[in-house]
N, C-alpha and C positions, 0 to 999 in steps of 0.2 A: 504493500500500500504506500509506504514511504517512497519507494522508487517511482511509482506511478505519479505521485504528487510532485516529486522532484522533476520528473520529465515534463509534466504539464507546466510547472513553473518556468523551466528552462525554455520551453516552447513559447510561452507567452512573453517571456523576457526578450527572446529573439524577435518575435513578431513586433513588439513595441519598438525595439531598437531599429528594426527595418523601416517601420512607419516613420520614425523620427528622422532617419537618414533621408528617406524619399521626400519627406516634407521639406527638409532643408534644401535638397537639390531643386525641388520644384520652386521654392521661394527665391532661390539664388539665381536660377537661369531664366525663368519665365513666371513671375509671381501672378497668381490669379487676381484679376481685377486691379492690376498694377496701376492703371491710369487713375482710378478713383483713390487709391492709396497715395499716389503722388500728389493728387490734388489736395488731400488732407495735409500732407507734409508742407505743401506750398502755403496753405492757409495758416499753419502754425508759424511758418517763417515770416509771413506778412502780418502777423496778428496785431502788431502795434499800429499798422497803417490802415487797416480795414475799418471803415465807418458804416458800411452797409452790407447786408447779406441777403442773398436770394436762395431759399431752400424749398424743398417740396417737389412737385411734379414739373413736367415740361412746359406748363403755362408760363414758367419763368423765361421762356424764349422771348416773351414780350418785353422783358426788362433789359434795357441797354444802359449800363452804368455810365458809359462815356457821355451819352446824350443827357442823362440825368444829372451829370456833374458830380457824381459821387465816387468815392474810393471804395467800390464795392467788390464783392466776390461771390461767385456762383457755386453752390453746393447741391443744386437740384439734379434730379435724375428722372428721366421719363418713366411714367408709370408709378411713381412713388405714392404710397397711400398716406393718410394722416397719422397713422401709428408710427411709421418710419420717419415722417417729418418731425414729429414730436421728439423722437430719440436724437435725431441730428441736431435739433435746436438745443436740447439739454446738454449735448456734448460740446457743440461749437460756441454757443453764445457766451458761456462763462470764460472762454479762452480769449475773448476779444475785448480788451479793456476799453477801446475807443469806439465800440459799436454804438451807433445811434439809431439805425433804421434796419428793420427786417421786413422783407417782402415774402409773402406766402400765398401762392395761387390756390384757388379752389376750382375744382372741376364739377361738371354737372352730376357726376356719380361719386364724388368724393365721400359722401356720407353713407355709402353702401359698399365701400371698398376695403378689403383686407387681403393683401397679397398672400399672407400666410395660409389662407383658407382655399386658395385656388391653385390647382396643380400647374396650370399653364403660366402662372405668375410666380412660381416658386423661385425661379432664378433671381427675381428682383429682391425678394426677402433675403435669400442666401447672400446676395451681393452686399446688402446692408450689414448683415452679421459679420461678414469678412472685413468690411471697412471699419466697423465699430470695434471689433476685436483687435484690429491692427493698431488702434489708439488706446487700447487698454480697457475697453468697456466689454464686460462679459455677461451683461444682463439679458433678459428676454424681451422680445417685442410682442406685446399682447399675449403673454404666456405661450408663445410659439416655440416649444422645445424641439420639435422635429427639425425645423429649418435651422435652429441654433446648432444642432449637432452636424447638420450638413455644412454649415459654415465652418465649423471646426475642421471637418474632413475635406473641405474644398481643395486644399493643395494636393491631396492624394486622389480624391475622386473627381478629377478635373473634367469639366464639360467638354473640353477639346481632346480628351483621351491622350493627353500628354503630347499632342502634336506640336504645340508651341515650344515645349521644352526641347524636343529633338530637333525642331527646326532652328531654334536659336543656338543650340549646341553645335550643330553642323554648319549652319550658314550665317548665323547672326541675325539680328532683327533687321528687317528690310526698311528702307527709307519710307516706303509707302505706308507701312504700319506705324512708323514713328510719327509721320505727318497726321495720320488719322487720330492718333492719341496725344497729339501735342496739346499742351495746356497754356493758354495765354494769361496775361497778367490779371484778368478778371475771373479766372477759374473756368473759362469756357474750354471744353474739350473739342478738338478738331471738328469744325462745323461740317455737317453733311451737305452733300451736293443738293441743290434745289431742282427737283424733278417736275415741279408743277402739280396742279391738282386737276382731276377729271371727275365726272359724275360717277364713273365706275369705282374709282378709289374712295370717293366720299361714301358711297353706298356700302362698300366693303368694310370700311372701318366703323361705320355706324352699326353695321350688323355684328361685328366683332365685339364692340363695346356693349351692345344690348345683350348679346349672348352671355357675356361675363356677368352682367348684372342679374340676368335670369338665373344663372347657375348659383351664384352666391346667395341670393335672396331665397331661392328654393331650398337649398341645403342648410342655410343658416338664417332662418327668419328673424333672429334677434340681432343681426349684424348692425343694423342701423342704430339701435340703442347703444351697442358697444362702442361704435365709432364716435357717436355724439358725446358719450360720457368721457371718453379719453380726450376728445377734442377740447372739451371745456376745461379739463385739467391742464392741457397744454396752453390754452389761452391764459389761465390764471398764472401759470409759471412765467410766461413772457411778460405779463403785466407787472409782475413783481420785480422785473429787472429795471433798476433805476435808470432813468434817462433814455429808455429804449422806445422808439416809435414803432408800433406794430401795425403793418399794413397788409390786410387781406384783400385779394382782388380776383375777379374773373376776367381774363383777357378777352379780346375780341375773338369770336368763333365764326368760322365761315358759315354764311347764312344757309346754304344748301344742306350742310350737315345738321345744323340746329333744327331745320324744318323736319328732317327725318326723325330726330330724337323727340321733337315736340309731338309728332304724330303717333309714335309708337311707345314712348316712355316720357311723355311731357310732365307727368307728375313729379319726376325726379328733378327736373329743372326748377319747378316751382318750390319743391321742398328745400333744395340746396340754397336758393336765394332767400327763402323765408327763414331758414335756420341762421344764415349769416346776418340777416337784418335783426334777428333776435339777439344774436351774440353781440352785434354792434351796440345795441341798446343796453343789454344787461351788463356788459363788461367794459363799455366805453372804449372800444377799439375802432379802428377805421376799416371800412369795407367799401370797395368800389366795384360796381358791376358794369363791365364793358362788353358783356357777352353779345349784346345786340347793338353795339356802337356802329351807327350808320356811316361813320367816317372810314370804316375798315371792312365791315363784314360782307360787302358785296364786290370787293375788288380782289380777284384771284391772284393778281400780281403781288399782293402783299402777304400771301400765305405760303408757308412751307408745305403744309398738307391741310387736312380737313379742319383741324382746330388749333393750329400753331402758326403764328406770324413768322415770316422769314426775316432775314436780317434787315432788309429795307423796312418791312412792316414794323419790326421791333423799334427801329430808330424813330419812325414817325409816331408810333404809339407813345414811346417814352417822352418825346417832345411834348405831346399833349398832356401826358400824365404828370410831367414835371410842373406844368402850370397849375394843374388841378391840385397837386400836393403842396404847392407854394414853395417849391425848392429854388 
């Protein structure tokens, strides 16, 4: 019996040692989510310079700090839910001694979104765990233990099946990849090419978003209450930060996309706006709804896709927003 126990102990020790070695190799040659980690490192390097922060989902594409005249930094990521936004705020805000303004976008479906509960959004949650763990935060996001474990194992159970590790080891990182993941002084990660929008693309993404909402509300009917409860705690946390101006906003959304959502899931648009109006009144925060802004929503040349302004649109919107905010 003692021999069997000893062999099992030796086997487990060897397995753990192998896992640690492979993790070290993975992190040294091609770290998972390296760009996001580098962006966090850059944030800490610039911590004394940063006066404004944009976090949350890709609605932050509408924010152009240069146009706003702010020394801002972007920590947003496409598809981010309000649980993940809260964790990033709690990690980043206390590290920025001169932070004066924080921008947080709200999407039509923000109050029924929890990436930890949807298989197809799992990578987004795991990505946040990896980023947070890289800066020393080992807590859970909305009690999501499963994806926490996947975040810990991410350097081993790589989504690319170690392709980047072998590629970098044999050929080095290509210039094309470096440009795609380059981070500018505002924390923007290599901007994607503008492909334009078409009715087919708009309909496709509207259907995808509606399917996600149907899935989570069917399987987790209480998700709306969970999100709202957590969101209110997040608002309270930000309000306690002395001298911090908290700005929630809905950016302009391309009208054709909004019409599809209004027709099939219009109650979620009304609910999101009603919730934010209530939060604005209850907690004395700022909320700006530009989802139907006629200066933008009918011009396809200002949009990257169905619900995101492109670079030109972001500059024009920020110029208008700057006046509205009194900056």
